[in-house]
C-alpha positions in Angstrom: 3.4 -2.4 5.5 4.3 0.6 7.5 5.9 0.9 11.0 3.7 3.8 11.7 0.9 5.0 9.4 2.4 8.5 9.7 5.7 7.5 8.1 4.1 7.1 4.6 2.7 10.6 4.6 6.0 12.3 5.5 8.5 13.3 2.9 11.8 11.6 3.6 13.9 14.7 3.9 11.5 16.6 6.1 11.2 13.7 8.4 14.9 13.5 9.0 14.9 16.7 11.0 12.3 15.3 13.4 13.5 11.7 13.8 16.8 9.9 14.3 18.6 8.4 11.3 20.4 5.2 10.4 22.7 4.5 7.5 22.1 1.4 5.4 25.4 0.4 3.8 25.9 -2.5 1.3 29.5 -3.7 1.8 29.4 -6.7 -0.5 27.2 -7.7 -3.5 27.4 -10.1 -6.4 30.0 -9.5 -9.0 28.9 -7.2 -11.8 26.3 -5.3 -9.8 26.3 -1.6 -10.6 26.6 0.3 -7.3 24.2 2.9 -8.4 21.4 0.4 -9.4 20.2 -0.4 -5.9 17.0 0.6 -4.1 15.4 -0.2 -0.8 11.8 -1.6 -0.8 10.5 -0.9 2.6 7.7 -0.1 5.0 8.0 3.6 4.3 7.5 3.4 0.5 4.7 0.8 0.3 7.3 -1.8 -0.7 7.9 -0.1 -4.0 11.1 -1.5 -5.7 12.0 1.7 -7.4 11.1 4.8 -5.3 13.6 7.5 -6.2 13.9 8.7 -2.6 15.0 5.2 -1.6 17.8 4.8 -4.1 21.2 3.9 -2.7 24.0 6.2 -3.7 27.7 5.2 -3.8 29.8 6.6 -1.0 33.4 7.8 -1.2 34.5 4.1 -1.4 31.9 3.2 -4.0 29.7 1.3 -1.5 25.9 1.8 -2.0 24.4 3.6 1.0 21.2 5.4 2.1 20.4 7.4 5.2 16.9 6.6 6.6 14.9 8.6 9.1 14.0 6.4 11.9 12.4 6.7 15.3 14.1 5.4 18.5 11.9 2.4 18.9 10.9 1.6 15.3 11.4 -1.7 13.6 11.8 -1.4 9.8 11.5 -4.3 7.4 13.1 -3.9 4.0 14.8 -5.7 1.1 17.5 -4.5 -1.3 16.6 -4.8 -5.0 17.7 -3.5 -8.4 14.6 -1.5 -9.2 12.2 -4.4 -9.7 11.0 -7.3 -7.6 12.4 -9.9 -10.0 15.8 -8.5 -9.1 15.4 -8.6 -5.3 18.2 -10.0 -3.1 18.0 -13.6 -2.1 20.0 -16.5 -0.8 22.2 -18.6 -3.2 19.5 -21.3 -3.2 16.9 -18.8 -4.4 15.1 -18.3 -1.1 14.9 -15.1 0.8 13.3 -13.4 3.9 12.6 -9.9 4.9 15.5 -8.3 6.6 14.9 -6.5 9.9 16.6 -3.4 11.3 16.0 -2.7 14.9 16.8 0.5 16.8 17.7 2.1 19.2 21.4 1.4 19.3 21.9 1.1 15.6 23.5 3.9 13.6 24.8 1.8 10.6 23.4 -1.4 9.1 26.1 -3.2 7.1 24.8 -5.6 4.5 26.1 -8.4 2.2 23.9 -9.2 -0.7 24.5 -12.9 -1.6 22.6 -13.2 -4.8 19.9 -11.6 -7.0 16.7 -13.5 -7.8 16.8 -12.8 -11.5 20.2 -14.5 -11.6 18.9 -17.8 -10.1 18.6 -20.5 -12.7 15.0 -21.0 -13.9 15.1 -24.7 -13.0 15.2 -23.8 -9.3 12.0 -21.9 -9.6 9.5 -24.8 -9.8 5.9 -23.8 -9.6 4.0 -24.7 -6.4 0.6 -23.8 -7.9 -2.0 -26.6 -8.1 -3.1 -27.8 -11.5 -6.5 -26.1 -10.8 -4.7 -22.7 -11.2 -4.5 -21.6 -14.7 -3.7 -18.4 -16.6 -6.4 -16.7 -18.6 -6.1 -17.7 -22.3 -4.5 -14.3 -23.1 -3.3 -11.1 -21.3 -6.3 -8.8 -20.8 -6.3 -5.4 -22.3 -6.5 -2.6 -19.7 -8.0 0.2 -21.9 -8.4 2.4 -18.8 -4.7 2.3 -18.2 -3.3 1.7 -21.7 -1.7 -1.6 -20.7 -2.2 -5.4 -20.7 -2.2 -7.6 -17.7 -1.9 -11.3 -16.9 -4.7 -12.9 -14.9 -4.5 -16.3 -13.1 -7.7 -18.2 -12.1 -8.3 -20.9 -9.5 -11.0 -23.4 -10.3 -12.7 -25.4 -7.5 -12.6 -29.3 -7.7 -16.2 -29.4 -8.7 -16.0 -26.8 -11.3 -17.3 -29.0 -14.1 -20.5 -30.1 -12.4 -22.5 -27.4 -14.4 -23.3 -25.0 -11.6 -22.5 -21.3 -11.2 -19.9 -20.4 -8.7 -19.2 -17.3 -6.5 -16.2 -15.3 -7.6 -13.4 -13.8 -5.4 -11.4 -11.0 -7.1 -7.9 -10.4 -5.8 -4.9 -8.3 -6.4 -1.2 -9.3 -6.5 -1.7 -12.6 -8.1 2.0 -13.3 -8.1 1.7 -13.8 -4.3 -1.4 -15.9 -4.1 -0.7 -19.3 -5.6 2.9 -19.8 -6.4 6.2 -19.6 -4.6 8.0 -19.3 -7.9 6.3 -16.0 -8.7 6.1 -14.5 -5.3 8.6 -11.7 -4.4 9.2 -13.3 -1.0 9.4 -16.9 -2.3 6.3 -17.6 -0.2 2.7 -17.7 -1.2 -0.7 -17.2 0.4 -1.7 -20.8 -0.5 -5.0 -19.6 -1.8 -5.5 -22.7 -4.0 -4.7 -25.1 -1.2 -6.9 -23.2 1.3 -9.8 -23.1 -1.2 -9.5 -26.8 -1.9 -9.5 -27.5 1.9 -12.7 -25.4 2.2 -14.3 -27.5 -0.5 -13.4 -30.9 1.0 -14.1 -29.9 4.6 -17.1 -27.6 4.3 -18.4 -28.1 0.7 -17.7 -24.5 -0.2 -16.4 -23.7 -3.7 -15.7 -20.5 -5.6 -13.6 -19.2 -8.4 -10.7 -17.0 -7.5 -9.4 -14.4 -10.0 -6.0 -13.0 -9.3 -4.7 -9.9 -11.1 -1.0 -9.8 -11.6 0.7 -6.5 -10.5 3.0 -4.5 -12.6 5.9 -4.3 -10.1 6.9 -0.8 -11.1 3.3 0.5 -11.3 1.7 -1.3 -8.4 1.7 1.6 -6.0 0.2 3.9 -8.6 -2.4 1.5 -9.7 -3.6 0.5 -6.3 -3.6 4.0 -4.8 -6.6 6.2 -5.7 -5.0 9.5 -4.9 -1.8 11.4 -5.6 0.9 11.0 -3.0 3.7 13.6 -3.2 5.9 11.8 -0.6 6.0 8.7 -2.9 6.0 10.6 -6.1 2.9 9.0 -7.6 -0.1 10.4 -9.3 -2.6 7.7 -8.2 -4.4 5.6 -10.8 -6.8 3.8 -8.5 -9.9 5.0 -10.3 -8.7 3.7 -13.6 -7.7 0.4 -12.0 -11.2 0.2 -10.4 -12.8 0.7 -13.8 -10.6 -2.0 -15.3 -11.8 -4.5 -12.6 -15.5 -3.5 -13.0 -15.8 -2.7 -16.7 -13.3 -5.1 -18.3 -12.3 -8.0 -16.0 -15.6 -8.9 -14.4 -17.4 -9.0 -17.8 -14.6 -11.2 -19.1 -14.9 -13.6 -16.2 -18.7 -13.7 -16.4 -18.6 -14.3 -20.1 -15.9 -17.0 -20.1 -16.3 -18.9 -16.8 -19.1 -20.5 -14.8 -19.5 -17.5 -12.5 -22.5 -16.3 -10.4 -22.5 -12.6 -11.3 -24.8 -11.5 -8.4 -23.3 -8.9 -6.0 -24.0 -11.1 -3.0 -21.9 -13.8 -4.5 -19.0 -11.5 -5.7 -16.2 -10.6 -3.3 -13.0 -8.5 -3.6 -10.2 -9.2 -1.2 -6.6 -7.8 -0.8 -3.8 -7.0 1.6 -1.8 -3.8 2.2 -2.4 -1.6 -0.8 -4.6 -4.4 -2.2 -6.7 -4.0 0.9 -7.0 -0.3 0.3 -8.0 -0.9 -3.3 -10.6 -3.5 -2.3 -12.3 -1.1 0.1 -12.1 1.7 -2.4 -13.4 -0.3 -5.4 -16.3 -1.8 -3.3 -17.3 1.7 -2.0 -17.2 3.1 -5.6 -19.1 0.1 -7.0 -21.5 -1.4 -4.4 -23.7 -2.6 -7.2 -21.0 -5.1 -8.2 -19.3 -6.1 -4.9 -21.4 -7.2 -2.0 -18.5 -8.8 -0.1 -15.3 -7.0 0.9 -12.1 -8.2 2.6 -9.2 -6.0 3.6 -6.1 -7.3 5.4 -3.9 -4.6 7.0 -5.3 -2.1 4.5 -2.8 0.7 3.7 -5.1 3.7 4.3 -2.8 6.6 4.0 -3.2 9.6 6.2 -3.1 12.2 3.4 -6.0 14.6 3.1 -7.7 12.8 0.2 -7.5 9.5 2.1 -8.9 11.1 5.2 -11.7 12.6 3.2 -12.5 9.2 1.6 -12.5 7.5 5.0 -14.7 10.3 6.6 -17.2 9.9 3.7 -17.5 6.1 3.9 -21.2 5.1 4.0 -23.1 1.9 3.7 -24.8 1.2 0.4 -28.5 0.9 0.2 -27.7 -2.6 -0.8 -25.8 -3.8 2.3 -22.2 -5.0 2.0 -20.5 -7.5 4.3 -17.0 -6.3 5.3 -14.1 -8.2 6.9 -11.1 -6.3 8.2 -8.0 -7.8 9.8 -4.6 -6.8 11.1 -1.9 -8.2 13.5 -1.9 -6.7 16.9 1.7 -5.8 16.7 1.7 -5.2 12.9 2.2 -2.0 11.0 -1.2 -0.7 9.8 -2.9 -1.6 13.0 -3.8 2.0 13.8 -5.0 2.6 10.3 -7.1 -0.5 10.3 -8.7 0.2 13.6 -9.5 3.8 12.5 -11.1 2.4 9.4 -13.2 0.0 11.4 -14.3 2.7 13.8 -15.3 5.0 10.9 -17.3 2.2 9.2 -19.1 1.4 12.5 -20.0 5.1 13.0 -21.2 5.3 9.4 -23.6 2.4 10.0 -22.0 -0.6 8.3 -23.9 -3.3 10.1 -22.3 -6.5 8.7 -18.8 -5.7 9.7 -16.0 -7.7 11.5 -12.5 -6.7 12.7 -10.0 -9.4 13.6 -7.0 -8.5 15.6 -4.6 -11.4 15.5 -1.9 -11.6 18.3 0.6 -13.3 16.1 -0.2 -11.5 12.8 2.8 -10.4 10.8 3.2 -8.7 7.4 4.1 -12.0 5.7 2.4 -14.3 3.2 1.6 -17.1 5.7 -0.4 -14.6 7.8 -2.2 -13.1 4.8 -3.2 -16.7 3.8 -4.6 -17.3 7.3 -6.7 -14.1 7.1 -7.8 -14.9 3.6 -9.4 -18.1 4.8 -11.0 -16.3 7.8 -12.3 -13.6 5.4 -13.8 -16.2 3.0 -15.5 -18.0 5.9 -17.0 -14.7 7.2 -18.0 -13.2 3.9 -19.7 -16.4 2.6 -21.2 -17.5 6.0 -19.2 -20.7 6.2 -19.4 -22.3 9.6 -16.2 -22.7 11.6 
């Protein structure tokens, strides 16, 4: 979620000489918080909770602070965290919302952190996922990355009728089904939306959500190195996990329809980038692609990838979406134009006037994507 696509590609210090700056200063925080343990997760670092360039440093009075490069008309969304999303700032009741910093006219933003999410009692974190959402029986091995990962699966109401179902693969499972696991305390409501499609339109599908490693998410979902973010890019290995490990597991354990024209991959932000990249690398697997505000970075390798996009001999249906006033709009429109020029025939771009980089909007676009990709009437 970037204010301008260009911000992501600029190293922080180099940008400061070209733009204005604003100081973020934490004046109060929960007792026992180490002043050198805080980071900003923000538009400019792909919402990474532990980017070294966005670590707050104690000032002369011991108050955590960070100087950000900022344009005269930019709006920056950010949260304070202690190096991981489970330790993001929140309200005392466990809820939180993105902070907003608006310039011009602001040279210092003074903050009070009321509470940390990992300090909220577990009893306040009741799950909002439907009973039809279940964890896979075990964490899946990711041999391509040398890790293990949790997977959560939504089953449609008619799952036990003996038929084979389309499958929708998604990233960031912690945000899809459950307020209790979402970093923002809000979810996409994928399970409720899929149930509604079944009861109103008779459409049913399995949804497979891959949990993100909060510290490795940017590396795993980005296919190329990015020096400004200090990542090496493990997107190719992540793509192989999805295609070579996860999909065979799903097809071997659940009532899935393995055909490419019944297999979709959908994501937002970096998950949108990963969806487009994986589908382009493996058109024999994914015939349906959804990318909501995809974070196509303007680094040379990303530009090369975008310039070389071409339709598969076996056509893919592609849904792109972004809010009209949302970060990533320019990136998304450029991607759409490139795909049009390359000859993608079954392609839609939705510009939503009220779209925002928040879970409620991503849920809305998820439903629109499913309707378009699977040909469900309005």
